[in-house]
C-alpha positions in Angstrom: 0.0 0.0 0.0 1.5 3.3 -1.1 4.8 1.8 -2.0 5.9 5.1 -3.5 5.9 6.5 0.0 7.5 3.6 1.7 4.6 1.8 3.2 6.2 -1.6 2.9 6.7 -4.3 5.4 7.3 -7.9 6.1 4.8 -9.8 8.2 5.5 -12.8 10.3 1.8 -13.7 10.2 -0.4 -15.5 7.7 -4.0 -14.4 7.3 -6.4 -11.9 5.7 -5.3 -8.5 4.4 -7.0 -5.4 3.1 -7.6 -5.3 -0.6 -5.4 -2.2 -0.6 -2.3 -4.3 0.0 -0.4 -6.6 -2.3 0.8 -9.7 -0.5 3.9 -11.2 -2.1 5.4 -14.6 -1.3 8.8 -15.9 -2.2 8.4 -18.4 -5.0 11.1 -20.8 -3.9 14.0 -21.4 -1.5 16.3 -19.2 -3.6 14.4 -16.1 -2.4 15.0 -14.4 1.0 12.0 -12.2 1.5 14.0 -10.0 3.9 16.3 -9.1 1.0 13.4 -8.0 -1.2 11.9 -6.2 1.8 15.1 -4.1 1.8 14.8 -3.4 -1.9 11.2 -2.4 -1.6 12.0 0.0 1.3 14.9 1.7 -0.6 14.1 5.2 -1.8 15.7 4.6 -5.2 13.3 1.7 -5.9 10.3 3.6 -4.6 11.2 6.6 -6.9 11.5 4.2 -9.9 7.9 3.2 -9.4 6.6 6.7 -10.1 6.9 5.7 -13.8 4.3 3.0 -13.5 2.0 4.7 -11.0 -1.4 6.1 -12.1 -3.5 8.8 -10.7 -3.8 12.6 -10.9 -2.5 13.2 -7.4 1.1 12.1 -6.5 0.2 11.3 -2.9 -2.7 9.1 -4.1 -0.8 7.4 -6.9 -1.7 3.7 -7.3 0.4 0.9 -8.7 -1.6 -1.9 -10.2 -0.3 -5.4 -9.7 -0.3 -6.0 -13.5 2.2 -3.2 -13.8 4.2 -4.0 -10.7 4.8 -7.6 -11.7 6.7 -6.4 -14.8 9.3 -4.7 -12.7 12.6 -6.4 -13.0 14.3 -7.3 -9.7 17.8 -8.5 -9.1 18.1 -12.2 -8.1 21.5 -12.8 -6.6 22.3 -16.2 -5.2 20.6 -16.9 -1.9 23.9 -16.8 0.1 24.5 -13.3 -1.3 21.0 -12.1 -0.4 21.5 -13.3 3.2 24.9 -11.6 3.4 23.4 -8.3 2.3 20.5 -8.7 4.8 23.0 -9.5 7.6 25.2 -6.5 6.7 22.3 -4.1 6.6 
């Protein structure tokens, strides 16, 4: 919700969510969700999403999942993802 403004988080819980949120799950064991949480929280990544956002007001800009899933993300080896998470 409002990824452009940094409203991103990782949850330790499984359950229902508001329709305003996109819930993403790692697709396999080669993904450390903490690593991608760091990417999603980075200001550079958030600024890059302005190009795919829609709406007439910047603070109400919406990113549709169909557009978001086209965003290319780095996929370093799992060991490197974990090293980055531990360093940060």
